[in-house]
C-alpha positions in Angstrom: -29.2 -59.0 -2.8 -32.0 -61.5 -2.3 -29.4 -64.3 -1.9 -27.5 -62.3 0.7 -30.6 -61.6 2.6 -31.5 -65.3 2.5 -28.0 -66.2 3.9 -28.5 -63.6 6.7 -31.8 -65.2 7.6 -30.3 -68.7 7.7 -27.3 -67.5 9.8 -29.8 -65.8 12.2 -31.6 -69.0 12.7 -28.3 -70.9 13.3 -27.1 -68.3 15.8 -30.5 -68.4 17.6 -30.4 -72.2 17.8 -26.8 -72.1 19.1 -27.3 -69.3 21.6 -31.0 -69.5 22.6 -31.6 -65.9 21.5 -33.9 -64.4 18.9 -32.6 -64.2 15.3 -31.1 -60.9 14.3 -33.8 -59.0 12.5 -33.4 -58.0 8.9 -32.9 -54.3 9.5 -30.4 -51.7 8.5 -29.1 -51.6 12.1 -25.4 -51.9 13.1 -26.1 -55.5 14.3 -27.4 -56.4 10.8 -24.4 -54.8 9.1 -22.1 -56.7 11.5 -23.9 -60.0 10.8 -23.7 -59.3 7.0 -19.9 -58.8 7.3 -19.6 -62.0 9.4 -21.5 -64.0 6.7 -19.4 -62.6 4.0 -16.3 -63.6 5.9 -17.7 -67.1 6.5 -18.5 -67.6 2.8 -15.1 -66.3 1.8 -13.4 -68.6 4.3 -15.3 -71.6 3.1 -14.5 -70.7 -0.5 -10.8 -70.5 0.3 -10.8 -73.8 2.0 -12.5 -75.4 -0.9 -9.9 -74.0 -3.2 -7.1 -75.3 -1.0 -8.7 -78.7 -0.8 -9.1 -78.8 -4.6 -5.5 -77.7 -5.2 -4.3 -80.4 -2.8 -6.4 -83.1 -4.5 -4.9 -82.1 -7.9 -1.3 -82.2 -6.5 1.1 -85.1 -6.2 0.8 -84.9 -2.5 -2.7 -86.3 -2.6 -1.5 -89.5 -4.2 1.3 -89.8 -1.6 -1.2 -89.2 1.2 -3.5 -91.9 -0.1 -0.6 -94.3 -0.1 0.6 -93.6 3.4 -2.6 -92.5 5.1 -3.3 -96.0 6.7 0.1 -96.2 8.4 0.0 -92.5 9.4 -3.4 -93.0 11.0 -2.3 -96.3 12.7 0.7 -94.9 14.4 -0.8 -91.5 15.1 -3.6 -93.3 17.0 -1.1 -95.5 18.8 0.9 -92.6 20.1 -2.0 -90.3 20.8 -1.8 -87.7 17.9 -4.2 -86.4 15.4 -3.1 -88.0 12.1 -3.6 -84.6 10.3 -0.8 -83.1 12.5 1.5 -85.8 11.3 0.6 -85.1 7.7 1.4 -81.4 8.3 4.7 -82.4 9.8 5.6 -84.6 6.9 4.7 -81.8 4.5 7.1 -79.6 6.4 9.8 -82.2 6.7 9.9 -83.7 3.2 6.8 -82.8 1.2 6.3 -86.6 0.9 9.6 -87.2 -0.9 10.5 -90.7 0.2 14.2 -90.3 -0.5 14.5 -86.7 1.0 17.8 -86.0 2.6 18.8 -82.8 4.4 22.2 -81.1 4.3 22.9 -82.4 7.8 21.9 -86.0 7.0 18.3 -86.4 8.1 16.5 -88.8 5.9 13.1 -90.0 4.8 9.5 -88.7 5.0 10.0 -87.7 8.7 13.6 -86.6 8.3 15.1 -88.8 11.0 18.7 -88.2 11.8 21.1 -91.3 11.6 22.0 -91.1 15.3 18.3 -90.9 16.2 17.6 -93.8 13.9 20.1 -96.0 15.7 18.5 -95.2 19.0 15.0 -95.9 17.6 16.2 -99.1 16.0 17.1 -100.5 19.4 13.9 -99.3 21.0 11.5 -100.4 18.3 13.4 -103.4 17.0 13.2 -102.3 13.4 16.1 -102.2 11.0 15.4 -99.9 8.0 14.2 -96.6 9.4 16.3 -94.5 7.1 15.4 -96.3 3.9 11.9 -97.8 4.4 9.2 -95.1 4.3 6.8 -97.0 6.5 9.4 -97.6 9.1 10.4 -94.0 8.8 6.9 -92.8 9.5 6.4 -95.2 12.5 9.7 -94.3 14.0 9.2 -90.6 13.4 5.8 -90.6 15.1 7.3 -92.6 18.0 10.1 -90.1 18.3 7.6 -87.2 18.3 5.8 -88.9 21.2 9.1 -89.1 23.1 9.6 -85.4 22.7 6.0 -84.7 23.7 6.6 -86.7 26.9 9.3 -84.2 28.0 6.6 -81.6 28.7 3.9 -83.2 30.9 3.1 -80.0 32.7 2.1 -78.0 29.6 -1.4 -77.9 28.3 -2.1 -80.0 25.2 -1.5 -77.3 22.5 1.7 -76.0 24.1 2.8 -79.6 24.7 2.4 -80.4 21.0 4.3 -77.2 20.0 7.1 -77.8 22.5 7.3 -81.4 21.3 7.6 -80.3 17.7 10.3 -77.8 18.6 12.2 -80.6 20.4 11.8 -82.9 17.4 13.4 -80.2 15.2 16.2 -78.8 17.4 16.6 -81.3 20.2 15.0 -81.3 23.6 18.1 -79.8 25.2 17.7 -76.5 23.3 14.1 -76.2 24.6 15.2 -77.1 28.2 17.9 -74.3 28.0 15.3 -71.7 26.9 13.0 -72.9 29.7 15.9 -72.5 32.3 16.2 -68.8 31.3 12.4 -68.3 31.6 12.4 -69.9 35.0 15.2 -67.8 36.2 13.3 -64.7 35.1 10.1 -66.1 36.7 8.2 -66.3 33.3 6.0 -69.1 32.0 8.2 -72.0 30.8 5.5 -74.2 29.4 4.1 -71.9 26.8 5.5 -71.8 23.3 4.9 -68.1 22.8 7.3 -67.5 25.7 9.8 -70.3 24.9 10.2 -69.5 21.2 11.8 -66.0 21.6 14.1 -67.3 24.3 15.6 -69.8 21.9 17.2 -66.7 20.5 19.0 -66.1 23.8 21.1 -69.2 23.5 23.8 -67.5 21.4 27.3 -66.9 22.6 26.8 -63.2 22.5 24.2 -63.6 25.3 27.0 -64.6 27.7 26.0 -62.0 30.3 22.6 -63.5 30.7 24.1 -67.0 30.7 26.4 -66.1 33.6 23.3 -65.3 35.7 21.5 -68.6 34.8 24.1 -71.3 34.7 27.2 -71.8 37.0 29.5 -72.4 34.0 28.2 -69.4 32.2 26.9 -71.1 29.1 23.8 -73.1 28.1 23.9 -76.7 29.4 23.4 -78.0 25.8 25.7 -75.6 24.1 25.1 -72.4 22.0 22.3 -72.4 19.5 21.9 -70.5 16.3 19.2 -72.4 14.4 16.4 -70.7 16.4 14.7 -69.1 13.3 14.4 -72.5 11.6 12.9 -74.1 14.7 10.4 -71.3 15.3 9.3 -71.3 11.7 9.1 -75.1 11.7 6.7 -75.2 14.6 4.6 -72.2 13.4 4.3 -73.5 9.9 3.3 -77.0 10.9 0.7 -75.6 13.3 -0.8 -73.3 10.7 -0.9 -76.1 8.1 -2.5 -78.4 10.7 -5.3 -75.9 11.3 -6.1 -76.0 7.6 -5.9 -79.8 7.4 -8.3 -80.1 10.3 -10.9 -78.3 8.1 -10.3 -79.9 4.8 -9.7 -83.6 5.8 
């Protein structure tokens, strides 16, 4: 009990210094009870983060991160990203398995598709994107920047999320969802609106498509991988928020 009271006093001083108000008095008032609950939540949250960090440091991922951190930081800085976002993306894409290969042929730490690799080879003048982990990272981050650039009118958070979605499913799918949103006069640059409209690119939504597009179908074809893309973006973003606190 004395320890808890001490924590409350320290927290009161902190809040006073941050807000310019008097510390919350040590009383049995509702304010004191609320502050006690906040402190307990803060302590629990910090404990959970420490456990997550310790578990990561014991895992094989920590060794892989140490190996590739310099090149991740180098290219993340070059293309304007927080390096921890790239780490979260790699964890989602390949879990740092250098020879990872998806059922559709994406390869490497950043799971670059062969067709994309050919395009990036010409643009970056590198040859071994699919087999060299460092080139794979550099090319993947560059490719994410290209997707990010498709959405200059979005705020930074939504621009990142839309860029990640585009990286996963292709920019065309995102553009098609945005077309529907614009037709319905809804925000087209916010992920929370775009994500459910990816689900409206199915063939069964043909009545809606007839209203939006002259040919009666999405410009970039029907899309059925919407759940994968939505989960992809949301998981990376959640992981990134944790990594921002432990790295």
